N, C-alpha and C positions, 0 to 999 in steps of 0.2 A: 479733558472731559472723560467720563468713565466709558470703558469699552463695552460694558454690558449693563443692562437695566435690571436690577434685582427683581426676581419674580417671587411673589408671596401668594401662596394658595391657602385660603381658608376653607376648611371642610366643615360645612354647616353654616347656614346663613340666617340663623335666628337672631333674637335681640342681643345675645352676647357678642356675636360678630359685629353687629351694627354698632354697639358701644365701643368696641376696640377700633373699628374703622374711624369713628368720630375722633377718638383720642389720637390716632395716627395723624389725622389731618391737623389737629390742634398742636401737636408736638413737632411737626416737620420743620418749621422754621428754626427751632432750637437744636434739633438732633441731627436730622438729615433731610435736606431740602431737595436732593436729587430726584430724578424721575424713578417711578416705581411701576411695575406691572402687578396688579392685584387681581386675583381670580377668586371668586366665591362660588363654591359648589354646593348647591342646595336644590333638592327636588321640589320643594314647596316654594311659595312666594317668599323672597328674601325679606327679612325684617321680622316677619311673624313666624316663619318656619312651621314645623309640624305642630308643636304644642299650641301655639297661639293663632293658628290659621283661621281664616274666615269660614271655611267649610266645616262647620260643626253646629250642633244644635243651638238655635238662637236663645234657648232658655238658660244656657250655661253662663255663669257670671264670674267675674273676678272676686276674690275675697278681700279686696282693698277698695277704698273709696277713690273716686276720680281725682280728688285733690291730693291723694297720697301716692300718685303714680307719675314718675318722671323718668325719662331716659337721659337727662342732661346733668353734666358734671358742674354743679353750681359752686358758689364761693365757699360752701361749708366743707368741701372735699379736700382733705389733706393729701395733696399730691404735688409732684414736681411740675407737671404741665399746667397750662393756663386753664382757668375756669372758662366754661362756655355755656352760660345760662340759656335756657330756652323754656318753652311752655310745658308745664305738666299736662296730663291728659285733659283735665277740665278746662285749662286755658287754651289748649289746642282746639277743643271743640268750640269754644267761644270764638276763636279766630276763624275757624271754618265758616261759622254762621255769619260773622260780620264781614267776611271776604278779605280779611287781612292775611289769611292763609288760603292760597288758591291752588297750590300744587297738590291737589287731591283727586282721587278718581271720581267717576260718575256714580255716586252712592245710590243704592236702591232706596225706595221710600222708607222702609223700616229703620234704616240707619239715620236718615234725616230726622225721623220722629225721635229717635234716641238722642241725637245731638241737641234737639230743641228742648228736650225734657231733662237733659243732664245738668246736675249741679255738682258742687264739690263733694257733697255727701252721698251722691249716687254710687251704687255698686254697678259698674258698667258691664255690659255683655262682653264676652270674649271676641265676638265679631267686631264690635266697635274698637276694642283694644288692638285688634289685628291691623286696623287702618292707621292707628297712631304709630304702631311699630313699623309698618311698611313705609309710612311717610318719613319717619326718622331715618330709616335705612337709605331711602332715596336722597335725603338731605345730606347724609354722611358721604354717600357715593359722589354726589355732585361736588362736595367740598374737596374731593381729591382729583378734581379735573376729570380727564378722560382716562383715568388709571384703572378703573374697576370694570371687570368683565364678569357677568353672572352666567353660570352654567346650570341650567335647570335639569340636573340629573343627579345621580348618586355616585359618590366616590366609592370605589370597590377595593382599593389597595394602595399602599405606599411602598415604593421600591427604592433602595439606596443605589445611587449610580457610582460607578467606579471613578469617574472623573470629577466627582463632587456633586452635591445637590441630590434631589430626589425626583422620582417620577410618580405622579399620581394618576392611577388608572380610573377611568370613568365608565359607568354602566353603558353609555352610548358607544363605547368602543374607542373613544379618543383618549389621549394621555396629555398631561400637563407637566411641563418641566417646572420644578420649584427649587429656588434657592432657600426658601423658608416655607415651612408648612405649619399651619396653626389648626389644630383640631378643636372645634367648638361644637360638639355634637349634641349638647343638651341631654335630655332624658332619652335613653335608648332601650331597646328591648333585649331581653336575654332569654336563653333557654330556661325553662322552669327548673327550680331545684328538685331534689329527689322527692320531697313530699308532694309538691304541686304536680310533678310529672306522674306520681302515683295516683293522685286524684283524677287526672285527665284519663289515664288508662282505665281506672275503675269506672268512670262515667261511660266511657266508650263500650266497655264490656257489658254494662248493665242497662244500657239505654237511658242513661241519665245526662245531666248537663253540668259542665264545670268550666268556669271562666278563671283562668290563672291570672296572677297579678299582671296588670297592663294599664295603659292609659285608657281611662274609662270610655271615652268617646270612640275609641277604635275597636271596641269589642262588639261582636254580633250577639245581641240578646234576643233575636227573633225566635229561637227555639223555645224560649220560656213562654208557656201557655198562660192565658188568662186564668186567674184564680190559683195558679200553681204555687205551692209552698217552696220558698227559696231560702236557704241559709246564706247569710251575708257575714263574712268574716272581715271585720274592719269597720270603724265608724269615723274615719277621718274625712278629708276633703273628697276622696274618691267615692266614699259612701254618699255624700251630699250630691255629687254629680249623678250617681246612680239613681237616686230618688227622682231627679229631674227627668232622666231618660225613661224610666220605667213607669212614672206616674203621669205628669203633664205630657211627657213625650208620647204617651199612649192615649192621649185625648182627655184626660181628667183635667179639672181646674179647681182653683181655690176661690172661695167666696167669703168676703167679709160679712160678719154677722152684725146684727143690730147692737149688740153689747160690746162691739169692738174686737170680738174674737175672730177666729178663722175656721172655716169649714171646707172639707174637701169633698167635691162632687165627682165620684168616679165615673169612668167611661164604661166600666165592665171589662176592660181589656188588661187591667193591672194584675200582676201576681201578688202574693202575700209574702212579705219579707220578714225573716227572723234574723235580727241583727245583734251582734255582740262583738266584743274586742277585749283586749287585756284590761283596759280601764272600764269598759262597759258603758261609756257615755260618748257623745259627739265632742268634737273640739269646742272650746269656749267661743261664745259669740263675739263678733267684733263689737266695739264700744261706741256708743253714741254720745256719751257725756263729754263735756268740755272741762278742762282744768279751771278751778276758780281760786286756788291758793297761790302760794309762792311759785314763781317760775322754777322749773327743775334745775337749770344750770348744768355744768359739766359733771361727769362722774366723779365721786369723791373717794370711794373705797377701792373699786376695781380699776386701778390706774396703772400706767406704765411704771411709775415709781414703786408701787406696791408689788408688782410682779417682779421687777428688777431686784427688790429686796429679798423676795423668795428665792430667786435664782442665785443670789449670793450665798444663801443658807443651804441650798439643796442642789445636789448634782442633777437630780431629775425631779420634776414636779408631778404630783398626783392630783388629778382634777378634783376628786371629792375631798381629799384631805387639805389641799392647799388653795385651790381656786374657788371651789364652790362656797366656802364660808365668806369670801369677799363678795361673790356675786349675790349671795343671799342678803348680806348686810346692805349692799347697794340697793337691792330691790326693796328691802324694808325701809330704807331711808327715803326713797322716792315715795313709797306708799304712805308712810306715816306723816311725811311733810305735807302731802296733799290733804290727808285726813285732818290733821291738826290745824293747818292754816286755811284750808278751804271749807271745812265743816267744823268750826270751833265749838259749836253747840254739842258735838259728839265727844268732845275731849274734856278731860279734867286737869289738864296741864298745858301750859304754854309751849309753843314750839321751841323757843330758844333754850329753855331749861331741858326739854326732852332731848334735843339734838346734842347738847353738850354732854349729857350723860350717855346717850346712845353711842356716840363716837368712840367711847372707851370700852365698849362691851362686845364680846364675841357673840355672834348670832345665836349660838346654841347654849349660851350660858344662862344659868338661873337668873342672874341679874338682869339680863335683857328681857326675859319673860316677865319679871317683876315690874320692870320699868313700863312695859307696854300695858300691863294690867292696871297700873296706877294711872296711866295717861288716858287709856281708852276703856271706860267702864263696860261697854258692850263687848263681851267675849266673841260674839258673832262677827265682829269687825276686825279681830286679830288676824294677822297674816300668817297662815300655816302653809308653807310651801310643800311640805310632804302630803298634806291632805289635798292641796290643790292638784298635785300630780296624780294621786291615787285616791279618789274620793270615796271609794267603797272598800279600801284596804282593811282587811280583818273583819268585815261584816259578813254575817251569815243570813241568808234569806230563807224564810220558812217555806215559800212556794212561789210559783210563777207569778201570781197576782201581786205579791209583795215586790218582786223585781220590777214589774210594770209601774207600780206606784212610785218606787224609789227613783227609777230613771226619769220618768216624766216629771216628778217633783224636782229633781236635780236640774233638769233643763229649764223648768219654770223659774227656779231660783236664780239660775245663771242669767236668764233674760231680765229678771228684776234688778240684778246688780249691774249688768252691762248695757242694757238697752233702756236706760233711765238717766235723767239728769241728776239723780240724787246720790250717785256713787262715783264721783270723778276719781276717787282713789284707785279704781280699777284701771283707768287710763294711765295714771301715774305708774302703776306696776307694769303695764304694757310698755310704756316708754323706757322704763329702766331695763327691762329684759331686751328690748330692741337695741338700745345703745350698747349694752354689754355684748350682745350677740355680734354686733358689728365690730366691736373692739377685740374680741378674742383672737381673731386671726391676725390682728395688727400688733398686739403687744405680747402675745404668748408664742415664743419660738417653738414650732412643732417638734423640732429635734430634741428639745429639752423636756418633753412630756414622756412619761413612761408609756409602754405599749398599751397597758390597760386603759390609760386615760385617753389615748388616741381613739380607741374603740368607743369610750364613753362620750367623747365630744361628737363623733360622727353618728353615734347611736342615741344614747339617753338624752344628752344635752340638746341635740337638734330636735329630738322628738318632744321634749318638754317645752322648748321654745315654741315649736309649731303648735302644740296643743293649746298653749295659753295665748299666743300672739297671732297665729295664722289661721284662726277659725273662720267660719262662714259668716255672712251677713246675718243680723238678727232675725230677719224675716224667714230665712231658711230654717232656723230652729223652730219658729212658729209653725212652719209647714210640717216639720217632723212631728210635732205634737198633733197637728190636725190629721195627718196620715195615721198616727197611732189611734186617735179617737175613731177614725173611720174603719179600723180593724185591718188595715193593709200593712201595718208595721208593728211587729212585736219585738220586745227587747229580751235578749238572752242573758244580759248581765255581764259582769266582769269575769276575767279569767277564762275566756272562751277557749274551749278545746274542740277540735273537729277531727273526726275519724271516719273511716269507711267500713261498713259492715258487709262482708262478702255473703253472709247468709241471707240477708234481706235485699241486697243491692241498693241500700240507702246510705246517704251521708248521715252522720250522727253528730249533733252539736250539744255540748253540755258545759255547765259551769259548776265547779266544785263548791262555789259559794252559795249556789241556789239549790243544787241537787236536781235541777230540771233538765230533762233530756228531750231533744226535738229531732225528728228524722225527716229527711226530704230527699227527693231525687235530684235536686239542683243545688249547686254550691257556687257562690261567687266570692272570690278573694279580692276584696275591694281595696286595693293598694297598688302603688307602682311596683314594678319588678325590682328586686334587689339588684344593685349594680354588680356586674360581673364581667370583667374583660375576658376571662377564660371561657365563659359561656355566652358571650355576646352574639346577638344576631346581626349586629351592625358589621358590614363587611370590612370597614376600615379598622375597627377595633380587633376583629378577628385576624386581619392581616398583620397588624402591629404585634399582636401576641404570638402569632405563628412564626414571624420572621425574627422575633427578638428585638425589634426596634422599640417596642413598648413592653411594659411588664405590669403585673398586678402588684399593688402595695401589699407587702407581707410584714406582719408585726410579730415579734417574739414575745409571747405572754407566758405566764406561769403554767398555762395549759398546753404550751407548745406554740408552734407557728400558726398564726391566724391571718387569713387573707381578708382584707376589707372589700375585695372585688373592684376597687377603684384603680384607674389608670395612674401609675406612679409618676409624679412630676416633682421637679426640684422647687425650691423656694422661688426661683425665677420662671416657673412654669415650663421648664424644659422637660421633654419626655426622658425618662430614665430607662435605658435598655435593660435587657435580661442580664447583662454583665454588671449592672450597677452603675454605669457611667451615663451622665446626662448628655443628651445630644444638643449641640450648640445651635442647630437650625430647625429642630422639631419642637413644637410647643403644644401644650394642651391646657384648656381652661373650661370650667363649667362643673356641673354637679357630678359628673362621672369621674372626676379626677380627684387625686388626694389633696389638692389645694383646698383652702377653707371654703370657698364657694358660698355665695350668699344671694343667689338670684341674679337676674339680669337687669331688672329695673327696681326702683326703690322710692321711698318717701323723700320729698324735697328737703333740703337743709338738714340732713342727718349724717353728713360725712360718711355716706354709704360705702360699705366695703366693696361691692362690685365695681363702683366707679373708681375707687382707689386702685383696685386690682387691674382694671382696664387700662388706666393711665400708665401704671408701671410696666405692664406687658407691652403696650404700644411703644414705649420708649426703648424697651429691650429689643423689640422687633426692628425699630429704626436704627439702633446702634448696630445690630447684626447686618441689616441691609447696607449700612455705610461700609461695613467691613468687607462685604462681598462685591460691592461695586468696583469695577475696574476699567470701564471704558464707556463709550457712547455709541449706541446703536439706535436706529429709528424705532420708535414705539410702534407695535403692531396695532392694527385697527381694533378698537374696543367699543363697547356699548355702555351707555349709562342708563340705568333703569328709569323708566318714566311711568307715571301712574296710568293704570288701565281701569277697567271696571272692577269694582270691589270683589275680591276673591278670585280674580282671574289674572292670567299672565299679562 
């Protein structure tokens, strides 16, 4: 029998840790069935963690429907470990209501109301999601027997021990011995970059207000006065959350009108927001249509075989030159298959003939464009990925009024396409990009990408995917339009530039495409902070960087060495130290690492990347534990988390 029980410390107890724990339990019989000591260090409630915690504004929603949210590794997941199907969020809610699921807290009445009204197409609140995630964590912990101890505190450092293993310091003064450490920190805060730090200093010196990039719900917006003009840089999901907090969160409300429209009734406490971004528009609406043509089937063009063929031809792959044409062709195939088979009245050609010709054409070839023109007479239905990415690229606006009309018209058209049963081809495009996004990390070896392409994948490609596939619920965009009509939201247009004018003490926002300039005392940068190990405010990341146990990913580009800011990990998620050597017992996973990272939960039956990653990491952890096990000692007293009142310990 082993002389010691391997001790595994997870730093961070959000949904990613919960998923890995579930996979450890599922894989133990096959890899290492011996006893384990597992410690989870998390200052918030484990399962939901900081980002998905219950304690946030009840108006904040997920941007996915309840039927599209699961934590379970179902049969679709291509992994070595066994599948472990379980309820998606909508099924879990139904189980709570019919008492087939009873290991839940004493919910407050608003959550019971949400459970009763929830359907598969509901966009649930983050408060409700927190309870699903916490339930999943408790379930995973129970499946590991009495092996899991939760420490409701913050880890402050990791120290390498001379005799082997590591010591994890905690904010409460205690330390934990670890044979294996897994950092699963999620989104963390960083010191602002030079530009944001300059804005903060400027606001302080001139009596203004500046909110640097941060998780929206953690920012104090109380200094912003009613009626005050505020420049908002960014129109993604953080922007949508900001509208919730500064509008309905200050007492306003939306009212349906007799003609089916939406009106905003202000409380009088709201500021006036002037919002812009690089694209100048919000993320695309989530889609309400259902497919009615041929079933999508597996990917046909962006496949492992196609990537392998490229790898045989090229020493390094370039994303835009080698991979993007395959991705674009795949997206077009999904899109036009649905258009031609689901809406044949819009087509002038049968699908079989189109598909046969399409398969032999490059996406950017004149032949492909001619084929589409012959098959789809309405040019407005042709898929233009560049225009989709930059809708106002090259356009010049005559004045501020034209910008308002253009952005509002764009949002209205987006809703007409995506929140309507008449355009299921938009769902087909959504699914194509989702499946490709999940496959990139599986079939493209990151070490075979040139440095520029690694930047592109974590930058432009992730941003494009998020813009098209990870947008808000459609009713949020209707609220954007209602706030605009109410005069509380003005659009600054694309190509937003923000500066600080020392002479006036005001922030200045402008767009070269419109020529319009706006000044204000307040500026909000509505986005998450850029990942940076070197500037991290997380004490563990700072410790890893300072000691050399961890390092920032550095890429050699034509412009010199570029740091991605991400914690460098090997393909097996081992932390890579400052000397370039992977640590065999230190691991990292999540959005702040150089791993591909694709969220912590996913749509059911999509062979989801995070679930594949969780399974592979769990098996690596168990093999490592098997290697360090050497004897049998009595397990220390541990605690298994049990449900309490929602949002409380």
